[in-house]
C-alpha positions in Angstrom: 125.8 190.2 50.4 123.3 187.9 51.9 124.7 185.1 53.7 122.4 181.6 53.7 123.1 179.3 56.5 123.4 175.9 55.4 122.9 173.3 57.9 125.7 170.1 57.7 124.4 166.9 56.7 124.6 165.7 60.7 122.8 169.0 62.0 119.8 168.1 59.2 119.6 164.9 60.6 119.3 165.8 64.0 116.6 168.5 63.3 114.5 165.9 61.2 114.7 163.2 63.6 113.3 166.0 66.7 110.6 167.0 64.1 110.0 163.2 63.5 109.3 162.6 67.1 107.1 165.9 67.5 104.8 164.3 64.8 104.8 161.0 66.5 103.8 162.5 69.5 101.0 164.7 68.0 99.6 161.7 65.8 99.9 159.6 69.3 97.7 162.0 71.2 95.1 162.6 68.4 94.7 158.9 68.1 94.2 159.1 71.8 91.6 161.5 71.9 90.1 159.5 68.5 89.5 156.4 70.9 88.1 158.7 73.7 85.5 160.0 71.4 84.4 156.7 70.3 84.2 155.4 73.5 81.8 158.0 74.4 79.8 157.5 71.6 79.2 153.9 72.4 78.5 154.2 75.5 76.2 156.6 75.0 74.4 155.5 72.3 74.5 151.5 72.8 72.2 150.0 75.4 72.0 146.7 76.8 69.1 144.1 75.5 66.4 143.7 77.5 66.8 141.1 79.4 63.6 139.6 81.5 64.3 138.0 84.5 61.8 136.0 86.6 60.2 138.1 89.5 61.9 137.4 92.8 59.5 137.5 95.7 61.2 138.4 99.1 61.2 137.9 103.0 64.2 140.0 102.9 64.4 143.4 103.8 68.0 143.7 104.8 71.1 141.7 103.2 69.6 138.7 101.2 71.8 135.9 102.9 69.5 132.8 101.2 68.2 132.5 97.8 65.9 129.3 96.8 64.9 129.1 93.3 61.9 126.6 92.4 59.6 126.4 89.5 61.6 129.3 87.6 60.6 131.5 91.2 63.4 132.8 93.6 62.6 133.6 97.0 65.2 135.9 99.3 65.6 135.5 102.8 67.6 137.9 105.4 68.9 136.8 108.7 66.0 137.9 110.3 63.1 136.2 108.2 65.1 133.1 108.9 65.4 133.8 112.2 61.5 134.7 112.6 60.7 130.5 111.5 60.4 128.0 114.4 63.9 127.1 115.1 65.3 123.8 116.3 68.4 123.4 118.3 70.8 120.0 118.1 73.7 119.2 120.1 75.7 116.8 117.8 79.5 115.4 117.1 80.7 116.3 113.7 83.8 115.3 112.2 84.5 119.4 111.9 84.9 120.1 115.6 87.1 117.9 118.5 84.0 118.4 120.8 80.2 117.7 120.7 78.7 121.5 119.1 75.1 122.8 119.5 73.5 124.4 116.2 70.4 126.3 116.4 68.0 127.3 112.8 64.9 126.6 110.9 64.1 123.3 109.6 65.2 123.4 106.0 61.1 121.8 105.3 60.1 125.2 107.0 62.7 127.2 104.9 61.1 125.4 101.6 57.4 126.0 102.5 58.3 129.5 103.8 59.6 130.0 99.9 56.7 128.1 98.3 59.0 125.1 97.2 57.2 122.8 99.2 57.8 119.7 96.5 60.5 118.6 94.8 62.7 115.2 94.1 66.0 117.0 95.4 67.9 120.1 96.5 71.1 121.8 95.4 72.4 123.2 98.4 75.3 125.9 97.1 77.7 126.9 99.0 79.3 130.9 98.3 82.4 129.5 96.7 80.1 127.5 94.4 80.6 124.1 95.9 77.3 122.2 95.7 75.8 119.0 97.1 72.2 117.1 96.1 70.2 116.8 98.9 67.2 114.2 98.3 64.1 116.3 99.2 62.9 113.3 101.3 65.7 114.2 103.7 64.1 117.4 104.7 60.8 115.6 105.3 62.5 112.7 107.0 65.3 113.6 109.0 64.4 117.0 110.5 67.6 118.9 108.3 68.1 122.5 109.7 69.3 125.6 108.3 72.1 126.5 110.8 72.3 130.1 111.8 73.8 129.8 115.5 76.7 127.7 116.5 76.9 127.5 120.4 74.2 130.5 120.5 76.4 132.6 118.7 76.1 133.7 115.0 78.6 132.1 112.3 80.9 133.8 110.8 82.2 132.6 107.1 85.3 131.5 108.9 83.5 129.1 111.1 81.3 127.9 108.1 78.5 130.3 108.7 76.5 132.2 108.4 74.5 129.7 107.2 75.4 125.4 107.5 73.0 122.7 106.7 73.3 120.8 109.6 71.6 116.8 110.1 70.9 115.7 113.2 73.8 113.3 113.1 73.9 111.4 115.9 70.2 110.2 115.6 70.8 109.1 112.0 70.9 105.6 110.7 74.7 105.0 110.4 74.4 104.5 106.4 72.6 108.4 106.4 75.3 109.5 108.7 78.1 109.1 106.5 76.2 110.6 103.4 74.7 113.2 105.5 78.0 114.7 106.1 78.7 115.4 102.6 75.3 116.8 102.1 76.4 119.3 104.9 76.9 122.4 102.8 78.6 125.4 104.7 78.7 129.0 103.7 75.4 128.2 101.9 73.8 131.1 100.1 71.5 129.2 97.6 68.7 126.2 97.5 68.0 124.8 94.0 64.5 122.5 94.3 64.0 120.3 91.4 
């Protein structure tokens, strides 16, 4: 006589549940493999659109610290290129420091001329954090504004408003321009846009 074992209804339910769990895991694994294959195919066959970017001229052979944009062109400076320009030094009092401070750097107008941006109506000075101030172009000519590279003879760290800082000769300015100049003195400068 042959005996057939029959599962009780409880055992059959448990067996079905275990099988259903295995099927779900198998389907989930197949789904992940399919997604990976699709991602690889997309990455392989889809190429980014060709985008034309205006050519950038450069005086920078090292790390770019300042980009000047004018008339659809951009010019990049590294620290060495800025240091190669004639330097000015001002000892000034400012609202940011408790004592007079000495700043050194090239004139803003010399930086603009070196970048081929010798004319315009305004200069948008942009900081690393995207803060921007609009400097009237004539300020670069009339007030000997500098791009400070050093403070008290030392390079400025980002913590000390560096590495670049727009500095006016504050103590020699007419009172109405002096007050305005504090708001135009962009520190952590990394871009100039001439309009």
